[in-house]
Structures are given as C-alpha cells and as structure tokens.
Wavefront OBJ file of the C-alpha trace (Angstrom):
o trace
v 0.000 0.000 0.000
v 1.639 3.237 -1.158
v 1.077 6.442 0.774
v 1.365 9.765 -0.982
v 2.127 12.927 0.974
v 1.770 16.355 -0.582
v 3.204 19.383 1.250
v 2.169 22.938 0.448
v 3.649 26.133 1.834
v 1.099 28.306 3.596
v 1.260 31.849 2.278
v -0.413 33.355 5.336
v -0.451 30.963 8.290
v -2.944 31.817 11.030
v -1.682 34.085 13.817
v -2.126 31.336 16.392
v 0.152 29.032 14.410
v 2.768 31.753 13.906
v 2.918 32.156 17.680
v 2.371 28.567 18.843
v 5.014 26.866 16.685
v 8.021 28.897 17.931
v 6.763 28.759 21.530
v 6.326 24.978 21.282
v 9.839 24.670 19.820
v 11.370 26.627 22.716
v 9.428 24.598 25.292
v 10.446 21.327 23.607
v 14.087 22.448 23.621
v 13.950 23.358 27.302
v 12.331 20.027 28.154
v 14.889 18.070 26.102
v 17.735 19.995 27.732
v 16.196 19.408 31.150
v 16.050 15.677 30.523
v 19.700 15.640 29.457
v 20.701 17.662 32.525
v 18.699 15.358 34.811
v 20.287 12.278 33.257
v 23.664 13.856 33.964
v 22.763 14.191 37.632
v 22.091 17.945 37.659
v 18.986 19.827 38.758
v 17.551 21.345 35.535
v 15.907 24.267 37.361
v 19.160 25.231 39.096
v 21.102 24.817 35.854
v 18.689 26.975 33.844
v 18.636 29.564 36.629
v 22.444 29.706 36.613
v 22.487 30.088 32.827
v 19.889 32.872 33.001
v 21.685 34.732 35.797
v 25.069 34.311 34.138
v 23.935 35.584 30.753
v 21.316 38.209 31.644
v 21.729 38.776 35.381
v 24.096 41.732 35.154
v 25.243 44.340 32.668
v 28.560 42.488 32.314
v 26.689 39.251 31.600
v 24.540 40.929 28.966
v 27.619 42.468 27.358
v 29.389 39.109 27.260
v 26.283 37.406 25.867
v 25.877 39.933 23.078
l 1 2 3 4 5 6 7 8 9 10 11 12 13 14 15 16 17 18 19 20 21 22 23 24 25 26 27 28 29 30 31 32 33 34 35 36 37 38 39 40 41 42 43 44 45 46 47 48 49 50 51 52 53 54 55 56 57 58 59 60 61 62 63 64 65 66
C-alpha cells in the first residue's frame, strides 16, 4: 500500500500558528535539555537559573552574551 504525501507552503499561516510553533519549539528544547541535565545528575531548574543569571543577570553578563 503506497502512501502519498503532498506538502504545500502556507502563504499566510494563522496568527495562532505563527505564535504557537516557535513557543512549542522553545518549550520542547527546554524540556529536552532538562532531561539531558537530569540524566547527567544535575537539577535542571538550578542549571537553567544559573544560565539565566550568568547571561542576563548583570550588565557584564549581557555584554558578554551579546
């Protein structure tokens, strides 16, 4: 049994899709990273908090990040 799939580019995707897809991608990335951190024996919340504070927690951190 052959299955045929036809993909078409949407010229104007709905606003909800334009917002939901990137948000879902970020959430999926954070979850995947959290799983990897947890498997490595680290607390994902503490690790993400440290990354946030280190990159955006001070003017020096922001400068180094940019």
